PATORTOR-941172 format. One line per field, with one value per residue (C-alpha): x, y, z; residue number from 0. Coordinates in pm, 1 decimal. Example, Ala and Ser with C-alpha at 12.3 -4.5 7.8 and 13.67 -1.06 7.14 Angstrom:
! PATORTOR-941172
x = [1230.0, 1367.0]
y = [-450.0, -106.0]
z = [780.0, 714.0]
nr = [0, 1]
//
This chain:
! PATORTOR-941172
x = [-50.7, 96.7, 11.4, -63.1, -77.2, -307.4, -307.0, -589.3, -612.7, -577.4, -607.4, -292.6, -77.6, -259.2, -203.1, 200.0, 186.2, 134.8, 401.4, 189.2, 329.3, 2.2, -129.5, -467.8, -521.8, -390.0, -480.1, -366.6, -553.6, -857.2, -906.8, -908.2, -838.8, -937.6, -734.7, -909.3, -1066.3, -1117.4, -1318.9, -1135.0, -1229.2, -1212.2, -1127.1, -868.4, -760.1, -815.3, -996.1, -1395.5, -1456.9, -1813.8, -2069.8, -2070.7, -2325.7, -2082.4, -1771.6, -1962.0, -2056.1, -1744.4, -1563.7, -1798.0, -1738.3, -1374.6, -1406.6, -1643.0, -1353.0, -1076.3, -1256.4, -1355.5, -963.4, -915.3, -1176.1, -1468.0, -1778.3, -1949.4, -2189.5, -1808.9, -1748.4, -1733.0, -1631.4, -1667.6, -1481.9, -1617.3, -1442.2, -1572.5, -1422.1, -1747.2, -2027.2, -2309.7, -2231.1, -2367.1, -2687.1, -2594.3, -2352.6, -2548.3, -2844.4, -2568.6, -2402.0, -2756.9, -2776.6, -2445.1, -2508.8, -2928.1, -2993.9, -2793.8, -2502.8, -2200.7, -2064.7, -1968.4, -1836.1, -1838.4, -1521.3, -1547.1, -1165.5, -1033.4, -893.5, -640.6, -385.7, -553.9, -892.2, -1174.7, -1407.9, -1420.0, -1251.7, -1433.7, -1209.3, -1353.6, -1259.8, -1399.4, -1387.9, -1158.6]
y = [-33.8, 344.5, 686.4, 1013.8, 1309.3, 1536.6, 1853.1, 2074.9, 2413.7, 2751.1, 2494.6, 2315.1, 2606.1, 2791.9, 2481.8, 2491.9, 2862.9, 2827.8, 2532.1, 2232.9, 1916.7, 1746.0, 1643.4, 1753.4, 1456.7, 1143.4, 839.2, 473.6, 142.2, 262.5, 499.9, 853.2, 1045.7, 1356.4, 1514.0, 1718.6, 2015.2, 2319.7, 2603.7, 2760.1, 3003.9, 2834.7, 3144.6, 3292.2, 2987.8, 3157.7, 3047.4, 3190.0, 3324.7, 3323.2, 3085.7, 2699.9, 2661.0, 2912.5, 2737.1, 2389.8, 2512.8, 2606.7, 2309.8, 2076.4, 2347.5, 2251.7, 1860.3, 1895.6, 2069.9, 1844.0, 1512.5, 1695.1, 1753.3, 1382.3, 1302.1, 1164.8, 1296.3, 1309.7, 995.9, 801.3, 859.3, 604.1, 761.0, 1062.7, 1218.7, 1572.0, 1682.3, 1983.0, 2196.5, 2176.4, 1897.1, 2139.6, 2181.1, 1891.5, 1967.3, 2274.8, 2044.7, 1838.5, 2095.2, 2183.8, 1815.7, 1667.7, 1918.2, 1777.9, 1458.1, 1433.9, 1110.4, 724.1, 966.7, 821.0, 620.1, 923.6, 1022.9, 1306.8, 1386.7, 1666.5, 1819.3, 2058.7, 2317.6, 2392.6, 2600.6, 2846.9, 3028.0, 2782.5, 2515.8, 2188.8, 2008.2, 1770.5, 1427.0, 1205.7, 858.1, 797.3, 550.6, 676.9]
z = [1.4, -79.0, 130.3, -125.3, 10.3, -114.5, -178.7, -93.2, -298.6, -7.9, 306.5, 281.5, 210.6, 535.3, 749.0, 619.5, 715.1, 1043.8, 1120.4, 1211.9, 1107.4, 961.3, 614.2, 544.5, 339.1, 303.4, 50.4, 55.2, 29.2, -68.4, 210.7, 204.3, 532.8, 625.4, 936.5, 1214.4, 1026.3, 1202.2, 1071.9, 784.4, 570.7, 208.4, 0.8, 263.9, 503.8, 766.2, 1112.8, 1040.9, 1410.5, 1545.0, 1754.8, 1736.3, 1452.2, 1211.9, 1306.1, 1255.1, 924.7, 823.6, 960.4, 696.0, 432.5, 481.9, 542.0, 187.1, -17.3, 104.0, -17.6, -313.3, -340.5, -292.8, -530.3, -344.0, -151.6, 149.2, 67.3, 58.6, 453.3, 646.3, 990.8, 1128.3, 1443.8, 1621.4, 1882.9, 2051.8, 2343.3, 2533.3, 2545.0, 2529.7, 2187.6, 2108.4, 2011.5, 1786.5, 1648.1, 1550.8, 1399.6, 1155.0, 1063.0, 974.1, 722.4, 537.5, 599.9, 583.6, 445.9, 573.0, 742.0, 832.0, 1225.6, 1453.7, 1759.7, 1948.1, 2170.1, 2419.3, 2459.6, 2659.8, 2440.4, 2135.8, 2130.3, 1866.0, 1883.1, 1803.2, 1923.7, 1738.4, 1467.9, 1225.0, 1048.1, 875.9, 637.0, 326.1, 39.2, -226.3]
nr = [0, 1, 2, 3, 4, 5, 6, 7, 8, 9, 10, 11, 12, 13, 14, 15, 16, 17, 18, 19, 20, 21, 22, 23, 24, 25, 26, 27, 28, 29, 30, 31, 32, 33, 34, 35, 36, 37, 38, 39, 40, 41, 42, 43, 44, 45, 46, 47, 48, 49, 50, 51, 52, 53, 54, 55, 56, 57, 58, 59, 60, 61, 62, 63, 64, 65, 66, 67, 68, 69, 70, 71, 72, 73, 74, 75, 76, 77, 78, 79, 80, 81, 82, 83, 84, 85, 86, 87, 88, 89, 90, 91, 92, 93, 94, 95, 96, 97, 98, 99, 100, 101, 102, 103, 104, 105, 106, 107, 108, 109, 110, 111, 112, 113, 114, 115, 116, 117, 118, 119, 120, 121, 122, 123, 124, 125, 126, 127, 128, 129]
//
């Protein structure tokens, strides 16, 4: 199995510029792995500020952008993990999430976390079929 690093327009450069040592998307073994996506603006790569609904929407749009760069779609997502800085965000995140995965949603785990070293409140990662 060969691992392939997928360059994601705008977002890969933004992550590299801030010095985070990771690849946003890798592909191998017929699967696509998307790193935890904070709320990133697709046009600038900057963090999107706002309440948890605004951040969840931005994170899910960034996730879709990553999937597209890897040649797959949300319909091919097998597993999602949502990491949130507050368990109380569960309901608000679910409202936004349900709009992005309306039918036959993938398996999912919701994980409350303490914090991140940057100003955002959630990350969303996924594994999809290539």
